[in-house]
N, C-alpha and C positions, 0 to 999 in steps of 0.2 A: 631517364631509368633511375632507380631508387635502390640503393642498396641497405641491409640491414644484418645483423646476425639471425635473429628467430624470427619466419613470418610464419603469423598464426591464420587460419582463417577459419572464421567466425567468432561472433562476439557474442556466442553464449555464455552460461555457467564456464565452462569449461575452457572456452578462449580465452572468456577476460580475468581465470584465475589462473593461468598459465602463465597470462602477462602480468600479472601482480607480478606473482612470487619471481618470475626473470629479471623484474625490473628491479626488486630487491637487488640483486646483483649489479644492479647498473649493465644489465644485457639491451642490446639494441634491438627492441622491437617493434613491428609491425604489423596491427592487426587489419584486417580487410575484411568488411564483412557486405553483403548485399543489402541488409534493412536499413532503414534511414537512422537510426541509434541503437547501440548498443543492447543485449537483453535478452537476446535468442527468442525463440518463442515461449519460453513458460514466463517470460519477463518480458514478454513484447511489453511496450509504449509505457513501462513502468514510469519511464525517466519522463512522462510529461501527464501522467493523469495526476489526475484532481488527488486532494486526499481522501474525498468522499468513498470516491473510484477505488481505491486504491485500500481502502476501510473493508469494502463489499470484498473484497477481492482474496482478503487475507493476510496473513501474516508472512507467509510466503512470498506475496507477491509483493511488500511492504520489503521484505529483507531485500528484496530484485534491486526495490530503489537505492540503497544504500551501496550495495555492491558495484552497481552501477558511477556511483559516486566515486567509490575508492577507484575505480578502475578508470576515472579520467583523469584523477588526479595522478595516476602514478608515473605520467611520462609516456606511455607508451602512444606511438605513431597510430592513431585512429583514422582509417580511410572510410565511411559510409558508402553505402551505395556502388559498392565495388568487387567487380565479381571474378572468379579466378576463373578464365575459360579454358585454359593450357596451362601444363605444372611439367617441367622439362626436368631432366638429369642435373645435378648441379649445385642446388635449387635455382632454378630460373622460371618465373612465373609470370604470366601474360593477364594483363587486368583489363578490365572495360569498367571505364566509369561516365554514365551519360554521353556514351558513340563516344566517349575519348581513349586512348588506347596506351597503357605505359605495360613496362616491364620490372620486377621486383627481382632482385637478385640474394640469395640468403643462404646461410651457411648450414641453417636447420630449417626443418616445414612440421609445422602442427596442425595436424586436420582437426577442427571442431567443428565437423559441419554436423553434428547433431543426428535428427531421427526422421521418418518418412511415418506416414501414416500407412499402415499394413496397406497393398492391392484388395480391394474389394470386389470383386467380379462378379454381380448376381443379378437374375432380369431385369432389365430397366434402368441398369445403374448408370447408362450413358444419356438419361434423360434430364432436361433441367427442369431444376426442381430437389435433384439431388444431389447432395454436396456431404465433404465429412463434416465430423464432430469437428476438430481439429481448423479447419476451414471456418467454422461459424463461432470459432473462439476468437480466434485471429479476428475474423469484423467484430468480435464485442470486445476487445479488448484495444484492438486499434483506433477503430472508430465509434464505439457505444452503440453497434447495432443490434436492433433487438426485434426480432419478426412478431410481426402484427396479428399475425395468425399463432394457435396451437402447432406446436413441434413435434414431430413425431420423430424417436430416436430407434433405429437398429442397433444394434452391436451390443458388444460389452466391453470392459475395462475400467480402471480408474479415471480416465480421461471423460469417459460416458458421468461415472457421478459427481467430478468435479463441474463439469460444465453442466447439468441441471441443476446443480444447489447453484450454481453462478447465476444463471439465467433467470433462475426463479426468484432470487436474490435482488436482480436487477427488475425485475415486476413481467418478466416474461412467462409466456404459459405451454406448458409441454402436455401434449395432447394421449402420451403415451408414450411408455417404453417397449419394445419389441425383444427383450431379451434372449438371445442367439445363445448364451455359453449354454454346454450340454450341463443337464445337472449331474453327471458323473464326474465332474469338473470337480465338485466339492472332495470326493469321496479321494481323490487321487491329492487333491491342496492339504487335506488335514495331515497329510505323511509328514507337512513342515509345520506346521503348527505353532510347535515351542520354539520355532528362529523366530517369529514374529515378535515376540516378546522382548529380543534383543533391540528394538527399533519401536518402543512404547507409543511413540505419540504420533507415528505415521499409521499405526494399528487404530489408533485412538480414533483419528482423524475421518478414518475410512470407515470405520464404524458409527462413528457420528451423521456421516455423509448417506449411511444406507438406512439409517435409523431414523434420520426425517425424510427420504425419502417415504419407506412404508409408511410414516404417518402422514403425509399429503395426500392430495387427492388424485395423484398420479399412477394412471392404469398400470402394472407392470405386469408383463403378457410372456410366458417362458415360450418361444415359439423354435422352430425347426427348418422352415422355411419363408424365405421374404421375396417378394418380386416388387415392381415398379413397375406401373402402368400407366400410360396416357398416348393421346394422340399430339405427338408433337411437344409434350413436357407433362408434367408427372399430375395425376389427375385421382388416383389409384393407389393406394398398397392392399398386395394381399398377401395373406399371410398365413400359414400353417401352422395350429397350437401344438404342444409334445404330445396332445391327449389325441390328435388327427383332426380337429376343425379346424374347417378352411374359412378366413372372414375374407371380407375387402372392407376397408374403408376411405373417404374420402381424406384429401392432403395433397398441402402445395409443396410443403416442402418436408422433407425425409433428410436427417443427417445420420451418414453410417460410419459405426467404429468399430475394429476388429483388433485395437493395440495398434502397437508400432513395432517399428525396423531398424535398425541402423543404418544410414544415407553412406554405402559405400560406395558411390560412385567414382569417385578419385581415387579412393586405394584400388579398387577393381581396376582402374585405366593404368594405375601404376606399375601394375605387375605385384604385387602383393600377396603375401599369400593368405590364405581364409580358410574356417574350417566352419562347417554345419554346426548350428548350434539347434539340436533335438530338445532342448527346451523353449528357446523361444522362436522354432520354426522358421530362421533365416539363416543366411553368413553371417560371418560376422570376421576382422581383423584376427586373424593370429599376430597376438603382442607380448613382448616380455615385460618382466616386471615393472617400469616405467611406462611401460604404452608407446614403444619404438615398435614399432613396423616389422615386419621383415627387411627389410629399404632401408639400411644404415641413413640416420637422420630425418627418419619421417617417421612421426607420431601420430597415431590416431588416440582422441582421448573426448570424454563425455558420450551419449548416445552413441556416436558414431565407431565406436568401438565395442559396441553391445549391450542394451539397454539395462540404464540404472539408476534413473532419477537425476533430478535438478542438483540436490546437494551432493550425492556420489559422483555426479559430471564434475563437479568443481572439483573435489579430492584428484580427483584423475591429471587435472589440466594441474595443480601443482605438483603431482608426484611426475609429470613430463617432463616438468620444469627444473626436477630435482635432475631426473636423467641427462639433461641437456647440459646442464651447469657442468657433472661429472664430467662428458665429453668433452667439456670444454677447459678444463682442468681448473674451472671454478671453484670448486668445491673440494674439500676433502674428506675422505672415503669414512672417518669416522662421524662427521657432521651429516654427511647423506642419508648415513644408516639410521641415525638418531632422528632425524627429523621425518625420512621416509615410513620408519618403526611406527611413529605416532597417527603420520595421514595412513598408512595401512589398517592400521585399531580402528580410524573413527570409519574408513570405508568399508570394514568387514559389518561395521555395525547397519550403517544407514541401506547394505545391502541384503541384513538379513531376513528380509519380506520377501524377497524377490522371486525367491524359489516358488513360494507360496502364492504371488500374485500369478507369477506366467502358470502354473496350474491349474488356478481357478479361472482364468479366463484364455486359457487357451482354444481359438477360435476351431470351429467345428469344422467335418473334414470337406464339407460343400465348399467351403470360405478357401480353402487351402487348393482344393482341386476342383472345380469348379464343372458343370453338369455341361454336356456338349454345346448346346444351343447357345450360351452363354458368350456375350461378348470378351474375351481377357485384352487383347490390345485395341482402345479405343481407340488411339489414331489411327490406325490401318483396319479396324473395322474387323478384328480376325478373332475366331470364337475359338472354344476349347477342342472341338470337332475338328476343326483344319489343325489346331497345333498336334493331337491324340496322333491325325493320321501322318504326319511329318514325322512324331515320333519313331514310328513304328518303318520307316524307310532307312532299311540297314544300323538300326538301333541309334538314330541319329543324336546328339543332346541339343541344348539351348542354341549353342550359334548354326548348325544346321538345320536347325528349326526356324532361326530366323530367317537363311538364306531362301530356303522353302515356301516363305507363308510371309515374310513381311515381316512378321511381327518382331515390334523391338526397333523398329528403324521410323517411326513416327518423332514427332517433336519432343516429347520427353523422354524420347530416348533408353526407354525400358524403365523407366523409371516405375511405370504403372502395372507394366506386365512381367517383367524380368523373374521376380520373384517363381510367379506364377506359373509362367514358363518352364522354369526350371524344376517344380516342383512337379508341375504333369508330366516331365521328361523323366523325372523318377519312380512316378508313379506307374507308368506303360512300363518301364526297361526293367523295376525290380532291381536295379543299382543303387547303394546309397549315395547320400546328395552330394556326398565330398566328390565321388566318381562322376557326378551328372555335372556341378559346375554352375557357373554361370553364365552370364551374357559377356564376351568380349566389348568394354567399350574404349572406345576413341575419344579422342579432342576434336570440335569441343567439346568440354564439359559443359558450357551455359551456351543457350539461342545467340550464335554472334552472323553476321551477312559476310558474304563471299566478300565485299568490299572492303569489307572492316577486317577484313581475315587479309586481304592482299594489301591493306594497311600496315600490318601489324609484321610484315615483311623485312623492315627495316629493326625492326626492334633483334631482327635474330643477332647481329653482331656482336662480338662480346663488347 
């Protein structure tokens, strides 16, 4: 068993920033992370990447290497390839590292668990050969795996533009981009256009990606419907353009992406209050000014508390550290207010463009509430029709639907279907999403065998 003042779960930009700020005050910090090295998804493998690769991936990626170096030197205890599969009041975290079980007791916990790609159920999405853009980017960064054939991409969002830019820089080929963002989004987004200029560097970067793509030979096709077809694996993509014409193209790899949503698995399991974000079409934890949830001494930082981006995530980590120092009486009110005011001003600038991006890339309704024949829960192969039928049984909510259909009971524990189940339930009932709520989540938070659970019993005693 280990003890510390603060346990941080996740070593991405937010988790590392929180750890480094706490270490400045000589707080004993343990950071656990299920990856092999710190950096999170945005800076994945940045520490090990060659200079040539880091150069191609851009200045933001190179900055990640510097941040990781500072984190390594901070004195925080870093436990790689370690999963928190249970978190109890107190705070007691039960961990697993390559089959070895342990417990960490802490006075405060910071959840820096990041984001998940939004579930994108559509006809054929479970076929081999269909994967997410985020998954493909992980392979690019971590193993420099570049698809041999031309890649088709369906979806929208900043990550789509970034991945296309990165893949082409490494010599990969894009067969075509099926842009799913409704054209009406642009008019809604333009209301937020003036705020974009408060973050001019990101605005310029996004416009440069779009300009490069427009000048390339990559076909950009505006679509309102996409389906993957094949016998046992992806063979054909069927799509309908916004002008109503249906087409089929041969394909061996289709990457999909419709934005990201906070990873709220742990905060839901711990009974934290959440609210529905209509702007980002997802549930987010309710947080105070320093990122503390409705549970005392439990914080959610970075994209796990609402989608903000990497630089903004780091600022939320620092704010959480200030909140923790205040509750531990390790900082004066004057110093806390001075430092937090600076951080909040920077955070406001970093997130100024967020409303514009969220409006511009808001997914079309078919993504949020799919058609009847579409499989929503891929683990249990439950269709949207079955979920709708269950939703009409005495006004059932997500948890009743789960009991009726087994949707959300598979290995992913609802990570790939929970949000869609809630949105279908809300659509069918007419209730607001805060009233509909989300699936109940119970430990284990990560896969673990019954034998391992039995062995963990000896860790229960104080």
